[in-house]
N, C-alpha and C positions, 0 to 999 in steps of 0.2 A: 302355346296352347299343348296343355297335356288333355293323354286321353289311356284310360283301362287303368285308372287310381285305384287304387288298393283302400277299401272302406275300415275305417277303425272308429268303434265307439267310445268314447269316455263319460261314464255316468260319475258325476260328483254326490259322496256325501251319502251314509247311511248313519240312521240312529244309533248314539252310543250304547244302548241297552242290546241292541240286537249284536252287534261287535263284542260286545265283552261276553256275553253268553257265546255266540261262535267262538271267541278265543280260547275259552275256559272247554268247549269242547275240542278243540284243538289238542290242547294239552292231555286232555284223558284220553284223546286218541293215542297219542302218542305214547300213553301211561302203559296203556291197555293193548296197543294192537302194532303187530311187527312191524317196520318199516319195507317198505317198496321198492325205495329210492330208484325210479326208472330214469330220471335223469336230473337228481339230486345228489350234488356231491358234498359231504359232509354235513348234511343237515336231515332232517324228516321228511321224508313223505311217505303219508301212507298208502293203504292199495284203494282201488278205487270203488265207489261206494253207486249203489243204483238206483237209491229212491230220496228220499228226503227225510230218512230215518232221523237225523241229527236234528233239526229246530227248524220245525214246520212254519214257524212264524217269519223265519226267515227266510225261508225259499217263499213263502207267498209275498214277503216283501218284493225280492227280488222279480219274482213273476210282474208283481203290477208295475214296480220298476220299469221293464221291459217290453210292458204289453204294447205300450206306444213307439216304442222306438225301433225292435226288431220285426220282422215279419216273424209269423208263428212258429214255435219252436216247443220242443220238447229237451231235457236234461238226459242227457244218456247216462255220464257218471261222472262224478264228481269228488275230488280229494283235499286233504289238507298236504300246505306245504310250509315246515316250520325252518328257517334260516338261521340258526345263530352265527356268530363272529366266524367270517372265513367261508361260510358256505355260501352255495352258488347252483345253478340249474344250465347245465349245458346246453348249447344249440339245439333244438329239436322244432318239430312240429308236430299237430294231432291229429291223426290217419283217422280214417274211418268215420267222420262226424264232419258237419259244415263248420262254425265255428268255436275257437278257443273263447272260454271266459276265466279274466282273474279277479276275486274279489280280493280287496285288498281289509283285512283287520287289523294291519297296521299299515307306518307308510315304508313308502317303497325305496325314498330317496334317489329315484330317476336311476332305477337299478334296472327295469326292462328296458332290453332293446329288440327293437323291430326290423329285420331285414330286408332293403330292397329285394323283393324278388326279382327284379331285373339287370342287381347289379352284377352279374354273373357274364353274363350274354352283352351286355350291356357299359361296362367298365369303362373302355380306350372311347365311347363316345361320349359318358359322362368326364370322364376327363378333360376330351376336348372342350367342350362347353362349361367348364369349370366350376361345374356342378358335384356336389360329394352326397351321395344319393343312398351311398352303401348301407346305412343305418338310421334308426331312428329312435332316441330315447322319451321312453314317456315319462310324466312327472305325477305320477298317482300318489294321491296321498291316502291315509286311512278313511275306510268306508268309501273309495273311489272303487269302481267298476272298471275295467278294460274290457273289450269284444275286438274280434278282429278274426279273418278269416283261418279255419284250422291249419290251411295249407302254408301260413307265411311262420318261416323260420324265426324263429326268436330265443333268447335265452335270458337268464338272470347274472348278472355281476356279482362277483364276491360280497356281502353283506361285511361292512366295518364298524356298525355298532355292538356296545354289549348286549343290547336289549334285544329279542328275536324278532326277525321278520316275519309273518305270519299271513298268508293267503291262504283261498279256497280255489282252487281249479275246477272248471267245467268242460265238459265236451258238448256242444249243444248241436241238436239234430233239426234242422229246417223241416216245416212238414207240409 
C-alpha cells in the first residue's frame, strides 16, 4: 500500500496556432524585456507577469482545459523560459503559491525532473526495499501542460538540441 502520494497532472496537446503565437511572444519578450534568471542558467527567464497581457486566447484555452481537472484556482504569476543548448534550471520550488504549472511550447525531451519529497528522510528505507524513488522524469511533449504541488522540488536538465526549448511557467493559487 502506498499512502500520501503526490498528485501530478499531465494534460496533453495544445492547438498549434496557440503555440505558435506564444512562441513568438516568448521571443518578443526576450528581445524587449531584461532577463530575471531566478533559476535559469545560460538561458532566458523573463520577469514574472501578473496578468493575461500576453495572449488572452491562450489563457482562456488554459482555463478551459483545467476547469474540470483542478480545484478552483487563479493564476498568480507567469513567466517565459527559453533554454538554448546547454541551458538549464537549477533545483527549486515555487513558494507562496499552491501549484506550479509548466506549459511546454516546444518538446521537453524528458528533461523535467521531479524530486521525491520523502527521499531525504527515507533513503535507507527505499534502498532496503530495492526501490529507486529519488526522482521521476516527466516526458512532456510540445503543447503539454504539467502541474504539481508548488513545494515539490524540481529541476530541468541541460538542453542538448540546437533549437530552443521554450515553456511558460505559472504559479497557481487555489481559491
